Steps between C-alpha positions, in 0.01 A plus 500: 500500500305423816656307786271199439584487130872535574492201735273299269738504203767346725283216627346372172682257275420536132796350327743785555492608862650842561657382826876474467781414734705798608237749380328778691173632355368848578136609468546839330200729429463853367367767737307816402825689455644245258747357748578131526402384850602164645236351737594132520795264458527127437815310591540132423610255767659263250818697432844439357771397744858615486639201681854385544626238263401157622214624723166325444299638790252681273189416703651652813592814306148541361362458850726783614367724221145425609580604857681816388203609286264447791694764693553746214434865585659689212614428144768718345616478138661698217310579179524740207872571512493611134276800582701765689183695584347207684620377840658161467439360850160429651396369839156342539346487849304177558171537690358147460598164355324183384630163388354327190559135417514518121695286249781734596418604863526874566447772757279797421599818682275801539717810512462867563423663160832604350544724195712325243551790262291583189269219393619312191310225322830321454471402867216272406634339181879519536656348816738745665825414667503540879842479662643502850182367655527502879241361741517611862525389766713204408599301807759233415388178656210684668690489828250733667231238465682282752612790718402551863386846396223367274200441728276387214712211379315168503200676643322712242746454215449123486272241657640218707404140448452265790749221553228269630151612390383406149255664264161326482328541164143481625199594284171628640307210351717225647617396845813321377790716375592439138863447606419261784741235368797738514387619843506143628846450346629824653596622154241775453609859443577683820244759613570873510492510879775635722619240750540591863854556617436337838635167372839655420724457804721798426200729441301390806803512733609844383151650512315320776696240698839668523846348483724387781876525514694300757867493606532163327418671168783751554794285613411554865465879482175629657289680237373767743618682809302602809602614844503779756688819570703575811728771637870449557851624440779358283864462590803362318581134551807595708304700759513337842191382682576712808518818292171427326316407818626793714436768239257765626444726198383283209448590133212267428357410163204302377566145376296216352529127564321209332450282810178402674574665838448865583873560557772314308697227669724207410408146592502155349331175592223467760590699812403396854559752778547382860307741718721424802828621357392644160723247323409423139504151350502484119349183356612411146246438232644157422829321444685363200381148434720192512697473182400855417803696611611795289829520314642825372320456166172345615184678379236260638424510869339187652355535846311308767130569484339343804218718635306670219296790630268517198489435130686826443868441412733562792770641273373723220673633194678817605556391861838589648662213691789510745738217594777545759801268476808533723397849602468618139168598340381440146178643360327329210191589302231242412392524135235225522234413757488181702194283546390242755591225256835642388728630775757671279553839344740650248715776648739774396813474713710773660230766527529831687876518455572166668719219363373148423606252769496123545205411724465155653179305547280599796630858481235744617310691233353834610235698316605865503233766536613741234501867585636749251530864599454788256530872546194709418609782272239773444714720275335517160228257609488214749727210414700225667880496500722224634672589826806293410756369749421683820397482866154630579375609840127421526306752705258330739678164500832622647676266256761520228457322167784417263428476126701397198533684168144408398345614829447144625510476881748233607559591865337678792624613841323666790630814664589443866301674768726745682431534870529852636559538872344814646624614842273724696696729734417796720679828493591634841 
């Protein structure tokens, strides 16, 4: 029969509808050679469910069938196993599909004409058994729909509804929407309009504003590294200063440091240099406040804040602090930032290989300018490697830096200037 007639007999209800659950109907016609040719297929959405005992989620299962049929590309089944001269397995290639909301909803598939053997009138009057029906592709859970590799999801495959805008049912002959009452009550159906993403903080920050990471977000560890390169030579920690300074033939390498000066150096506190004798006075950042001494287990450092320079915290998360007591040094790392209204920070004790000490009130607190030295390795691509525990001669500064296992500079010494006496004599 024609395609229109085939669809029509499945949509009319005249007492005994031919639509049946679990049935697949084929539109079979006879060609000029007497062959049975299949040109269309109807599959019903309302199907049987082989569910586990106790499961009642039928509606969700039927919804899955609907989605699977929407994506169907081929239908394979077995038929005519009693006739050895006739192939038993057929595969129908779907070229188009349409959904019909009938008493039993169904999909109509247009397929590539497929010869079904010799035409037999029994096809029309006697239902035939089709077995091993397989619909492809079958995607369990339709995981691809929510995949990052599906650019059409929620774009052309479905229409978004606004979270805020409502549908106004306005007629041409009236100025007042027919659903004005529900509009006033904010209960009207949402409009099919895609909302802007600018109001979503995560979206706008990631795409337009950007995100900021601070040392306070990372337990005091700076999120980025910047610095400058310099030329120098490394020596073991046991090498004497005289040997390093007097060496003539140097095997220099390129290094990298994360400080703010052109060449690396070690200093802490605010330095004042006397131009008369080149003496250096180091002024501490502050002192431990009264009642705020540190025991061996203290993790909160209270300090005297007397002359704020600006609204910027004097001690920031990640700052390295130094306190000297009885000739012994302890480094500690601030994990929180101080403010003008709260002169205290939380610290990690015994940093940079030092041991926690007992510090009395009014002990000087120095802010250490952190310099970490790395070796530039160009083998296999540029990368930074820790220099480890070593002494480094800095070309151009005539100084020697000492670093710990992490490359942190904890000491600096200047090479002495050697005076060379030159005697000018005459030969007679």
